[in-house]
MMTF fields as JSON, N, C-alpha, C and O atoms, coordinates in Angstrom:
{
  "mmtfVersion": "1.0.0",
  "mmtfProducer": "UNKNOWN",
  "numBonds": 483,
  "numAtoms": 484,
  "numGroups": 121,
  "numChains": 1,
  "numModels": 1,
  "chainsPerModel": [1],
  "groupsPerChain": [121],
  "chainIdList": ["A"],
  "bondAtomList": [4, 2, 8, 6, 12, 10, 16, 14, 20, 18, 24, 22, 28, 26, 32, 30, 36, 34, 40, 38, 44, 42, 48, 46, 52, 50, 56, 54, 60, 58, 64, 62, 68, 66, 72, 70, 76, 74, 80, 78, 84, 82, 88, 86, 92, 90, 96, 94, 100, 98, 104, 102, 108, 106, 112, 110, 116, 114, 120, 118, 124, 122, 128, 126, 132, 130, 136, 134, 140, 138, 144, 142, 148, 146, 152, 150, 156, 154, 160, 158, 164, 162, 168, 166, 172, 170, 176, 174, 180, 178, 184, 182, 188, 186, 192, 190, 196, 194, 200, 198, 204, 202, 208, 206, 212, 210, 216, 214, 220, 218, 224, 222, 228, 226, 232, 230, 236, 234, 240, 238, 244, 242, 248, 246, 252, 250, 256, 254, 260, 258, 264, 262, 268, 266, 272, 270, 276, 274, 280, 278, 284, 282, 288, 286, 292, 290, 296, 294, 300, 298, 304, 302, 308, 306, 312, 310, 316, 314, 320, 318, 324, 322, 328, 326, 332, 330, 336, 334, 340, 338, 344, 342, 348, 346, 352, 350, 356, 354, 360, 358, 364, 362, 368, 366, 372, 370, 376, 374, 380, 378, 384, 382, 388, 386, 392, 390, 396, 394, 400, 398, 404, 402, 408, 406, 412, 410, 416, 414, 420, 418, 424, 422, 428, 426, 432, 430, 436, 434, 440, 438, 444, 442, 448, 446, 452, 450, 456, 454, 460, 458, 464, 462, 468, 466, 472, 470, 476, 474, 480, 478],
  "bondOrderList": [1, 1, 1, 1, 1, 1, 1, 1, 1, 1, 1, 1, 1, 1, 1, 1, 1, 1, 1, 1, 1, 1, 1, 1, 1, 1, 1, 1, 1, 1, 1, 1, 1, 1, 1, 1, 1, 1, 1, 1, 1, 1, 1, 1, 1, 1, 1, 1, 1, 1, 1, 1, 1, 1, 1, 1, 1, 1, 1, 1, 1, 1, 1, 1, 1, 1, 1, 1, 1, 1, 1, 1, 1, 1, 1, 1, 1, 1, 1, 1, 1, 1, 1, 1, 1, 1, 1, 1, 1, 1, 1, 1, 1, 1, 1, 1, 1, 1, 1, 1, 1, 1, 1, 1, 1, 1, 1, 1, 1, 1, 1, 1, 1, 1, 1, 1, 1, 1, 1, 1],
  "groupList": [{"groupName": "MET", "atomNameList": ["N", "CA", "C", "O"], "elementList": ["N", "C", "C", "O"], "formalChargeList": [0, 0, 0, 0], "bondAtomList": [1, 0, 2, 1, 3, 2], "bondOrderList": [1, 1, 2], "singleLetterCode": "M", "chemCompType": "L-PEPTIDE LINKING"}, {"groupName": "ALA", "atomNameList": ["N", "CA", "C", "O"], "elementList": ["N", "C", "C", "O"], "formalChargeList": [0, 0, 0, 0], "bondAtomList": [1, 0, 2, 1, 3, 2], "bondOrderList": [1, 1, 2], "singleLetterCode": "A", "chemCompType": "L-PEPTIDE LINKING"}, {"groupName": "THR", "atomNameList": ["N", "CA", "C", "O"], "elementList": ["N", "C", "C", "O"], "formalChargeList": [0, 0, 0, 0], "bondAtomList": [1, 0, 2, 1, 3, 2], "bondOrderList": [1, 1, 2], "singleLetterCode": "T", "chemCompType": "L-PEPTIDE LINKING"}, {"groupName": "ILE", "atomNameList": ["N", "CA", "C", "O"], "elementList": ["N", "C", "C", "O"], "formalChargeList": [0, 0, 0, 0], "bondAtomList": [1, 0, 2, 1, 3, 2], "bondOrderList": [1, 1, 2], "singleLetterCode": "I", "chemCompType": "L-PEPTIDE LINKING"}, {"groupName": "TYR", "atomNameList": ["N", "CA", "C", "O"], "elementList": ["N", "C", "C", "O"], "formalChargeList": [0, 0, 0, 0], "bondAtomList": [1, 0, 2, 1, 3, 2], "bondOrderList": [1, 1, 2], "singleLetterCode": "Y", "chemCompType": "L-PEPTIDE LINKING"}, {"groupName": "PRO", "atomNameList": ["N", "CA", "C", "O"], "elementList": ["N", "C", "C", "O"], "formalChargeList": [0, 0, 0, 0], "bondAtomList": [1, 0, 2, 1, 3, 2], "bondOrderList": [1, 1, 2], "singleLetterCode": "P", "chemCompType": "L-PEPTIDE LINKING"}, {"groupName": "ASP", "atomNameList": ["N", "CA", "C", "O"], "elementList": ["N", "C", "C", "O"], "formalChargeList": [0, 0, 0, 0], "bondAtomList": [1, 0, 2, 1, 3, 2], "bondOrderList": [1, 1, 2], "singleLetterCode": "D", "chemCompType": "L-PEPTIDE LINKING"}, {"groupName": "LEU", "atomNameList": ["N", "CA", "C", "O"], "elementList": ["N", "C", "C", "O"], "formalChargeList": [0, 0, 0, 0], "bondAtomList": [1, 0, 2, 1, 3, 2], "bondOrderList": [1, 1, 2], "singleLetterCode": "L", "chemCompType": "L-PEPTIDE LINKING"}, {"groupName": "SER", "atomNameList": ["N", "CA", "C", "O"], "elementList": ["N", "C", "C", "O"], "formalChargeList": [0, 0, 0, 0], "bondAtomList": [1, 0, 2, 1, 3, 2], "bondOrderList": [1, 1, 2], "singleLetterCode": "S", "chemCompType": "L-PEPTIDE LINKING"}, {"groupName": "GLU", "atomNameList": ["N", "CA", "C", "O"], "elementList": ["N", "C", "C", "O"], "formalChargeList": [0, 0, 0, 0], "bondAtomList": [1, 0, 2, 1, 3, 2], "bondOrderList": [1, 1, 2], "singleLetterCode": "E", "chemCompType": "L-PEPTIDE LINKING"}, {"groupName": "ASN", "atomNameList": ["N", "CA", "C", "O"], "elementList": ["N", "C", "C", "O"], "formalChargeList": [0, 0, 0, 0], "bondAtomList": [1, 0, 2, 1, 3, 2], "bondOrderList": [1, 1, 2], "singleLetterCode": "N", "chemCompType": "L-PEPTIDE LINKING"}, {"groupName": "GLN", "atomNameList": ["N", "CA", "C", "O"], "elementList": ["N", "C", "C", "O"], "formalChargeList": [0, 0, 0, 0], "bondAtomList": [1, 0, 2, 1, 3, 2], "bondOrderList": [1, 1, 2], "singleLetterCode": "Q", "chemCompType": "L-PEPTIDE LINKING"}, {"groupName": "ARG", "atomNameList": ["N", "CA", "C", "O"], "elementList": ["N", "C", "C", "O"], "formalChargeList": [0, 0, 0, 0], "bondAtomList": [1, 0, 2, 1, 3, 2], "bondOrderList": [1, 1, 2], "singleLetterCode": "R", "chemCompType": "L-PEPTIDE LINKING"}, {"groupName": "LYS", "atomNameList": ["N", "CA", "C", "O"], "elementList": ["N", "C", "C", "O"], "formalChargeList": [0, 0, 0, 0], "bondAtomList": [1, 0, 2, 1, 3, 2], "bondOrderList": [1, 1, 2], "singleLetterCode": "K", "chemCompType": "L-PEPTIDE LINKING"}, {"groupName": "VAL", "atomNameList": ["N", "CA", "C", "O"], "elementList": ["N", "C", "C", "O"], "formalChargeList": [0, 0, 0, 0], "bondAtomList": [1, 0, 2, 1, 3, 2], "bondOrderList": [1, 1, 2], "singleLetterCode": "V", "chemCompType": "L-PEPTIDE LINKING"}, {"groupName": "PHE", "atomNameList": ["N", "CA", "C", "O"], "elementList": ["N", "C", "C", "O"], "formalChargeList": [0, 0, 0, 0], "bondAtomList": [1, 0, 2, 1, 3, 2], "bondOrderList": [1, 1, 2], "singleLetterCode": "F", "chemCompType": "L-PEPTIDE LINKING"}, {"groupName": "TRP", "atomNameList": ["N", "CA", "C", "O"], "elementList": ["N", "C", "C", "O"], "formalChargeList": [0, 0, 0, 0], "bondAtomList": [1, 0, 2, 1, 3, 2], "bondOrderList": [1, 1, 2], "singleLetterCode": "W", "chemCompType": "L-PEPTIDE LINKING"}, {"groupName": "GLY", "atomNameList": ["N", "CA", "C", "O"], "elementList": ["N", "C", "C", "O"], "formalChargeList": [0, 0, 0, 0], "bondAtomList": [1, 0, 2, 1, 3, 2], "bondOrderList": [1, 1, 2], "singleLetterCode": "G", "chemCompType": "PEPTIDE LINKING"}, {"groupName": "CYS", "atomNameList": ["N", "CA", "C", "O"], "elementList": ["N", "C", "C", "O"], "formalChargeList": [0, 0, 0, 0], "bondAtomList": [1, 0, 2, 1, 3, 2], "bondOrderList": [1, 1, 2], "singleLetterCode": "C", "chemCompType": "L-PEPTIDE LINKING"}],
  "groupTypeList": [0, 1, 2, 0, 3, 4, 5, 6, 7, 8, 9, 10, 9, 3, 6, 8, 7, 9, 8, 11, 1, 9, 1, 12, 3, 4, 12, 13, 3, 12, 10, 14, 14, 5, 13, 8, 4, 7, 14, 7, 15, 11, 14, 1, 16, 3, 1, 8, 13, 6, 1, 1, 17, 4, 2, 6, 17, 9, 3, 6, 15, 14, 3, 18, 6, 5, 13, 12, 17, 15, 3, 8, 7, 9, 14, 13, 17, 17, 17, 14, 8, 7, 8, 8, 14, 6, 17, 13, 16, 4, 8, 3, 6, 12, 10, 17, 2, 13, 10, 8, 3, 13, 6, 5, 3, 13, 11, 8, 7, 10, 1, 13, 4, 1, 3, 7, 12, 13, 7, 13, 11],
  "groupIdList": [1, 2, 3, 4, 5, 6, 7, 8, 9, 10, 11, 12, 13, 14, 15, 16, 17, 18, 19, 20, 21, 22, 23, 24, 25, 26, 27, 28, 29, 30, 31, 32, 33, 34, 35, 36, 37, 38, 39, 40, 41, 42, 43, 44, 45, 46, 47, 48, 49, 50, 51, 52, 53, 54, 55, 56, 57, 58, 59, 60, 61, 62, 63, 64, 65, 66, 67, 68, 69, 70, 71, 72, 73, 74, 75, 76, 77, 78, 79, 80, 81, 82, 83, 84, 85, 86, 87, 88, 89, 90, 91, 92, 93, 94, 95, 96, 97, 98, 99, 100, 101, 102, 103, 104, 105, 106, 107, 108, 109, 110, 111, 112, 113, 114, 115, 116, 117, 118, 119, 120, 121],
  "secStructList": [7, 7, 7, 3, 3, 3, 1, 7, 7, 7, 2, 2, 2, 2, 6, 6, 7, 1, 7, 1, 2, 2, 2, 2, 2, 2, 2, 2, 2, 2, 2, 6, 1, 7, 6, 6, 1, 3, 3, 3, 3, 6, 7, 3, 3, 3, 3, 3, 7, 6, 6, 1, 7, 3, 3, 3, 3, 3, 7, 1, 3, 3, 3, 3, 7, 1, 1, 1, 7, 7, 7, 3, 3, 7, 7, 7, 7, 1, 3, 3, 3, 3, 7, 6, 6, 6, 7, 7, 3, 3, 3, 3, 7, 6, 6, 1, 7, 3, 3, 3, 7, 7, 7, 2, 2, 2, 2, 2, 2, 2, 2, 2, 2, 2, 2, 2, 2, 2, 2, 7, 7],
  "xCoordList": [-9.735, -10.49, -10.109, -9.951, -9.9, -8.828, -9.615, -10.788, -9.38, -9.659, -10.492, -10.205, -12.144, -12.992, -12.324, -11.926, -12.388, -11.984, -12.867, -12.808, -13.316, -13.868, -13.554, -13.288, -13.624, -13.679, -12.829, -11.657, -13.574, -12.132, -12.085, -12.93, -10.385, -9.779, -9.749, -9.811, -9.636, -8.859, -7.458, -7.047, -6.485, -5.055, -5.241, -4.865, -5.637, -5.452, -6.058, -5.777, -6.662, -7.537, -6.445, -5.882, -5.915, -4.791, -3.493, -2.736, -3.284, -1.998, -2.335, -1.37, -3.504, -3.759, -3.809, -3.856, -3.772, -3.766, -2.819, -1.681, -3.136, -2.69, -1.084, -0.023, -1.539, -0.208, 0.336, -0.472, 1.337, 1.994, 2.093, 2.153, 2.093, 2.473, 1.07, 1.153, -0.113, -1.369, -1.25, -0.667, -1.655, -1.445, -0.549, -1.117, 0.851, 1.468, 0.382, -0.013, 0.062, -0.416, -1.904, -2.268, -2.682, -3.614, -3.495, -4.438, -2.326, -2.1, -1.527, -1.889, -0.926, -0.272, -1.872, -2.529, -2.125, -3.699, -4.732, -5.434, -4.894, -5.562, -5.116, -5.673, -3.89, -3.186, -2.736, -2.177, -2.967, -2.261, -3.033, -3.143, -3.771, -4.805, -6.03, -6.744, -6.577, -7.371, -9.054, -9.738, -9.034, -9.98, -11.536, -12.598, -11.467, -13.03, -12.842, -13.839, -11.333, -11.574, -12.415, -12.264, -12.783, -13.434, -12.769, -12.57, -11.946, -10.993, -12.159, -12.838, -11.97, -12.551, -11.382, -10.731, -11.373, -10.288, -11.105, -12.101, -10.082, -10.406, -11.923, -12.759, -11.82, -12.895, -13.311, -12.539, -14.523, -14.979, -15.837, -16.241, -16.32, -17.529, -17.409, -16.473, -18.554, -18.916, -19.214, -20.116, -18.634, -18.968, -19.131, -18.723, -20.102, -20.505, -19.199, -18.816, -18.676, -17.382, -18.503, -18.725, -18.966, -19.372, -19.785, -19.89, -20.212, -21.102, -20.967, -21.857, -19.582, -19.329, -19.576, -18.895, -20.696, -20.903, -20.7, -21.023, -20.096, -19.482, -18.235, -17.959, -17.106, -16.144, -16.127, -17.009, -15.046, -14.768, -13.806, -13.018, -13.879, -12.979, -12.842, -13.763, -11.309, -11.454, -9.458, -8.437, -9.658, -8.716, -8.331, -9.131, -7.001, -6.48, -7.496, -7.929, -7.333, -7.862, -8.288, -7.642, -9.434, -10.433, -10.153, -10.36, -9.359, -9.291, -9.948, -9.205, -11.512, -12.516, -12.09, -12.148, -11.755, -12.015, -13.382, -13.905, -14.136, -15.151, -14.937, -15.643, -14.021, -13.558, -13.064, -13.241, -12.204, -11.593, -11.629, -10.966, -12.462, -12.741, -11.997, -11.572, -11.866, -11.085, -9.92, -9.755, -9.01, -7.781, -8.355, -9.197, -7.759, -7.769, -5.947, -5.083, -5.964, -4.817, -4.47, -5.087, -3.645, -3.17, -1.74, -0.828, -1.649, -0.757, 0.014, -0.51, 1.089, 1.896, 3.209, 4.12, 3.297, 4.871, 6.034, 5.981, 7.203, 8.294, 8.731, 8.009, 10.341, 10.729, 9.78, 10.195, 9.032, 8.533, 9.3, 9.813, 9.378, 9.78, 8.893, 8.219, 9.458, 9.183, 10.234, 11.117, 10.178, 10.959, 11.228, 10.467, 12.227, 12.458, 12.71, 13.341, 12.529, 12.465, 11.524, 11.423, 10.567, 9.45, 8.428, 7.353, 8.367, 7.196, 5.982, 4.83, 6.688, 6.095, 6.362, 7.463, 5.497, 6.05, 5.85, 5.146, 6.967, 7.582, 7.734, 8.296, 6.985, 8.216, 8.686, 8.322, 9.916, 10.647, 10.213, 10.427, 9.658, 8.849, 9.979, 11.097, 9.415, 10.697, 11.869, 12.894, 11.149, 11.75, 13.095, 13.839, 13.256, 14.044, 13.212, 13.758, 12.366, 11.399, 11.146, 11.026, 11.076, 10.855, 9.165, 9.092, 8.146, 6.78, 6.277, 6.131, 5.606, 5.21, 3.924, 3.415, 3.276, 2.115, 1.735, 2.511, 0.065, -0.105, -0.028, 0.161, -0.168, 0.464, -0.127, -1.265, 0.204, -0.271, -1.027, -1.971, -0.443, -1.102, -2.512, -3.636, -2.264, -3.558, -4.519, -5.624, -4.127, -5.248, -5.811, -7.004, -4.729, -5.457, -6.118, -7.299, -5.581, -6.838, -7.95, -9.011, -7.79, -9.048, -10.67, -11.86, -10.042, -10.386, -11.364, -12.594, -10.255, -11.025, -12.331, -13.407, -11.827, -12.572, -14.015, -14.919, -13.853, -15.367, -16.07, -17.294, -15.413, -15.728, -16.809, -17.97, -15.895, -16.617, -17.972, -19.093, -17.762, -18.623, -20.06, -21.165, -19.528, -20.885, -21.541, -22.683, -20.422, -21.266, -22.132, -23.278, -21.701, -22.416, -24.068, -25.065, -23.661, -24.834, -26.22, -27.345],
  "yCoordList": [7.958, 8.264, 7.017, 6.045, 6.91, 5.729, 4.318, 4.585, 3.206, 1.68, 2.073, 2.946, 1.356, 1.061, 0.079, -1.086, 0.886, 0.352, 0.124, 1.07, -0.587, -0.188, -1.145, -2.344, -0.504, 1.114, 2.019, 1.913, 2.859, 4.12, 4.903, 5.611, 4.333, 5.441, 6.794, 7.118, 7.61, 8.95, 8.857, 7.709, 9.879, 9.249, 9.195, 8.171, 9.905, 9.756, 8.726, 8.406, 8.246, 6.506, 5.971, 5.73, 5.683, 4.612, 4.81, 3.902, 6.536, 6.251, 5.775, 5.499, 5.562, 4.989, 3.381, 2.797, 2.876, 1.147, 0.59, 1.06, -0.383, -1.085, -2.004, -2.343, -2.125, -2.689, -1.234, -0.426, -1.143, -0.469, -1.073, -0.338, -2.325, -3.524, -3.024, -2.469, -3.383, -3.165, -1.788, -1.64, -0.874, 1.131, 0.618, 0.644, 0.189, 0.589, -0.321, 0.213, -1.803, -2.402, -1.657, -1.511, -1.214, -0.366, 1.045, 1.563, 1.446, 2.694, 2.06, 2.866, 1.31, 0.434, 0.084, 0.788, -1.004, -1.09, 0.12, -0.11, 1.216, 2.153, 2.77, 3.177, 2.665, 3.853, 3.093, 3.613, 1.464, 0.734, -0.174, -0.449, -0.789, -1.811, -1.321, -0.702, -1.505, -1.368, -0.513, -0.875, 0.565, 1.28, 0.332, 0.72, -0.947, -1.617, -2.74, -3.353, -2.979, -3.766, -3.635, -2.518, -4.119, -4.18, -4.453, -5.665, -3.467, -4.146, -3.828, -2.86, -5.038, -4.768, -5.221, -6.265, -4.367, -4.131, -4.63, -4.188, -5.785, -6.404, -6.871, -6.687, -7.556, -8.739, -9.664, -10.527, -9.452, -10.559, -11.152, -10.67, -12.389, -13.214, -14.662, -15.403, -14.677, -16.125, -17.378, -17.388, -18.146, -19.271, -20.718, -20.86, -21.56, -22.656, -24.013, -24.409, -24.558, -24.983, -26.753, -26.887, -27.855, -29.09, -28.471, -27.247, -29.691, -29.969, -29.167, -29.006, -28.178, -27.7, -26.402, -25.696, -25.734, -24.177, -23.408, -23.815, -22.152, -21.216, -21.118, -21.659, -20.385, -19.9, -18.198, -17.623, -17.806, -16.118, -16.332, -17.277, -15.786, -15.605, -14.275, -13.461, -14.002, -12.488, -12.464, -13.102, -11.736, -11.795, -10.137, -9.367, -9.875, -8.766, -7.375, -6.223, -8.76, -7.993, -8.878, -9.909, -8.636, -9.331, -8.081, -6.872, -9.235, -8.25, -8.572, -8.971, -8.479, -8.722, -8.077, -6.875, -8.872, -8.567, -8.624, -9.58, -8.094, -8.584, -9.686, -10.64, -9.847, -10.707, -12.115, -13.075, -11.914, -13.071, -13.861, -14.806, -13.247, -13.87, -13.009, -11.895, -13.458, -12.476, -13.497, -14.596, -12.654, -13.032, -12.644, -11.761, -13.478, -13.207, -13.275, -14.138, -11.907, -11.456, -11.29, -10.516, -11.944, -11.981, -11.608, -12.284, -9.812, -9.262, -9.406, -9.278, -9.643, -9.71, -8.954, -8.99, -8.372, -7.055, -7.789, -9.012, -7.161, -7.144, -8.505, -9.079, -8.909, -10.198, -11.361, -12.1, -11.874, -12.967, -14.432, -14.62, -15.429, -16.635, -18.032, -18.088, -18.964, -20.289, -21.166, -21.296, -21.892, -22.337, -23.8, -24.673, -24.096, -25.596, -26.274, -27.323, -26.102, -27.324, -27.939, -29.062, -26.395, -26.986, -26.466, -26.482, -25.823, -26.084, -24.55, -24.425, -23.72, -23.056, -21.55, -21.09, -20.775, -19.185, -18.203, -18.163, -17.408, -16.178, -15.081, -14.946, -13.923, -12.157, -11.65, -11.584, -11.014, -10.309, -8.821, -8.388, -8.14, -6.828, -5.347, -5.485, -4.237, -3.473, -2.99, -2.326, -3.726, -3.953, -4.879, -4.846, -5.8, -6.7, -8.378, -9.41, -8.439, -9.212, -10.727, -10.354, -11.993, -12.632, -13.348, -14.088, -12.972, -13.472, -14.193, -14.213, -15.421, -16.498, -15.956, -14.995, -16.274, -15.693, -17.114, -18.067, -17.064, -17.643, -18.053, -17.166, -19.102, -19.592, -18.552, -18.832, -17.793, -16.682, -17.286, -16.629, -18.814, -19.276, -20.131, -19.956, -20.727, -21.147, -20.395, -20.741, -18.462, -17.607, -17.707, -17.997, -17.392, -16.842, -17.87, -17.685, -19.113, -20.575, -20.351, -19.967, -20.574, -20.422, -19.426, -19.697, -18.433, -17.136, -17.373, -17.356, -17.638, -17.826, -19.164, -19.27, -19.928, -21.315, -20.312, -19.981, -20.064, -19.378, -18.285, -18.281, -17.139, -16.667, -17.197, -16.865, -18.294, -18.716, -19.652, -19.459, -20.444, -20.829, -20.198, -20.736, -18.215, -17.596, -17.254, -17.279, -17.005, -16.34, -17.581, -17.32, -19.194, -19.893, -20.243, -20.717, -19.651, -19.772, -18.547, -18.595],
  "zCoordList": [-14.306, -12.849, -12.279, -13.018, -10.734, -10.644, -10.204, -9.939, -10.083, -9.678, -8.916, -8.097, -9.011, -8.107, -6.66, -6.659, -5.736, -4.838, -3.248, -2.463, -3.012, -1.29, -0.141, -0.225, 0.772, 0.99, 0.36, -0.003, 0.301, -1.152, 0.434, 0.981, 1.013, 2.088, 1.546, 0.36, 2.672, 2.422, 2.517, 2.687, 2.444, 2.952, 4.354, 4.923, 4.871, 6.298, 6.783, 7.938, 6.323, 6.552, 6.425, 7.493, 5.507, 5.024, 5.804, 6.148, 6.115, 7.223, 8.4, 9.112, 8.903, 9.898, 10.31, 11.392, 8.7, 9.058, 9.865, 9.879, 10.566, 11.484, 10.672, 11.195, 9.388, 8.866, 7.944, 7.487, 7.84, 6.981, 5.306, 4.32, 5.284, 4.492, 3.478, 2.383, 4.162, 3.514, 3.024, 1.95, 3.562, 3.228, 1.683, 0.591, 1.846, 0.648, -0.631, -1.667, -0.203, -1.365, -1.84, -3.007, -0.564, -0.805, -1.753, -2.351, -1.737, -2.832, -3.683, -4.54, -4.281, -5.352, -6.074, -6.841, -5.613, -6.179, -6.557, -7.541, -5.989, -6.293, -7.616, -8.636, -7.165, -8.854, -9.862, -10.828, -9.74, -11.114, -11.728, -12.923, -10.377, -11.517, -12.065, -11.276, -13.657, -14.798, -13.742, -12.785, -14.566, -13.362, -13.712, -13.226, -14.623, -15.062, -13.71, -13.327, -12.95, -12.25, -10.383, -9.89, -9.961, -8.268, -7.548, -7.466, -6.501, -5.32, -3.962, -3.619, -3.522, -2.134, -0.634, -0.602, 0.252, 0.668, 2.301, 2.872, 2.666, 4.236, 4.544, 5.429, 3.36, 3.209, 4.441, 4.858, 4.983, 6.476, 5.812, 4.754, 6.324, 6.131, 6.918, 7.216, 7.063, 7.86, 7.015, 6.177, 7.199, 6.54, 8.112, 9.265, 6.961, 7.616, 7.717, 6.616, 8.728, 9.119, 10.106, 11.31, 8.775, 8.895, 9.727, 9.804, 10.823, 11.96, 12.711, 13.546, 12.723, 14.158, 14.148, 14.892, 13.232, 13.623, 12.42, 11.304, 12.686, 11.659, 12.044, 13.115, 11.264, 11.405, 10.733, 10.095, 11.077, 10.486, 9.284, 9.23, 8.734, 7.389, 7.101, 7.033, 6.878, 6.264, 5.125, 5.378, 4.3, 2.669, 3.189, 3.72, 2.894, 2.967, 1.427, 1.375, 0.416, -0.822, -1.627, -1.814, -2.238, -3.565, -4.579, -4.474, -6.028, -7.146, -8.35, -9.247, -8.673, -9.502, -10.99, -11.248, -11.693, -13.324, -13.773, -13.2, -14.467, -15.133, -15.723, -15.395, -16.643, -17.807, -17.749, -18.499, -16.329, -15.833, -14.428, -14.001, -13.995, -12.281, -11.26, -11.567, -10.222, -9.015, -8.862, -9.391, -7.796, -7.116, -5.865, -5.706, -4.856, -3.094, -2.732, -2.89, -2.193, -1.943, -0.279, 0.453, 0.05, 1.584, 1.504, 1.029, 2.324, 2.252, 3.854, 4.961, 3.583, 4.693, 4.967, 4.14, 5.951, 6.204, 6.331, 6.2, 6.595, 6.942, 6.029, 5.215, 6.457, 5.974, 5.741, 6.633, 5.302, 5.163, 4.921, 3.818, 5.904, 4.982, 6.089, 7.118, 5.046, 5.643, 5.802, 4.954, 7.039, 7.67, 7.273, 7.692, 6.519, 5.837, 7.815, 7.689, 8.856, 9.578, 10.465, 10.958, 10.554, 11.218, 10.449, 11.048, 8.872, 7.929, 8.232, 7.816, 8.968, 9.553, 9.128, 9.43, 8.483, 8.032, 9.378, 10.388, 8.714, 9.845, 9.166, 8.079, 10.124, 9.462, 10.225, 11.399, 9.568, 10.899, 10.51, 9.378, 11.398, 11.897, 11.398, 10.901, 11.65, 11.63, 12.515, 12.355, 13.672, 15.128, 15.311, 16.291, 14.031, 13.968, 14.476, 14.086, 15.038, 16.047, 14.876, 13.709, 15.026, 14.26, 14.884, 15.865, 14.175, 14.083, 13.679, 12.457, 14.698, 13.843, 12.941, 13.515, 11.748, 11.205, 10.432, 10.352, 9.743, 9.747, 7.72, 6.889, 7.466, 5.784, 4.878, 4.498, 4.583, 4.316, 2.726, 2.288, 1.765, 1.068, 1.516, 1.048, 2.158, 2.933, 2.986, 2.57, 3.848, 3.84, 2.748, 2.651, 1.349, 0.098, -0.332, -0.626, -0.471, -1.085, -0.297, -0.789, 0.976, 1.969, 1.78, 1.939, 1.444, 1.141, -0.101, -0.14, -1.275, -3.119, -2.872, -3.462, -1.948, -1.769, -1.426, -2.193, -0.277, 0.663, -0.069, 0.063, -0.99, -1.921, -2.73, -2.97, -3.124, -4.48, -3.946, -4.419, -3.144, -2.359, -1.885, -1.936, -1.162, -1.088, -2.893, -3.353, -3.412, -5.209, -5.536, -5.901, -5.451, -5.774, -5.302, -5.848, -3.816, -3.228, -3.828, -3.329]
}
């Protein structure tokens, strides 16, 4: 039995994902992570944002181990780097183009705390 992963995508659906990096990680997780784990893919939520209202949140994977808890995983494709000059994150795509990206560590931490708040509610 394979890992319990939601949504359970077909090979065609995985191939049609916008991010090839997410497709590779999806397959790896599905085939390697223990079957007792629950894996959620492309998790989105709405969170309150102080007095300013609400904000959207999203993380690529939430991997849940029933004995130890969960981790949030943000996937970035290409050559990922952090610039020591400006402190910004960049990714080089398959065409060699340098793109500014969100801080993957901050994204993962924000997701972890948002999910924890939701679980406590």
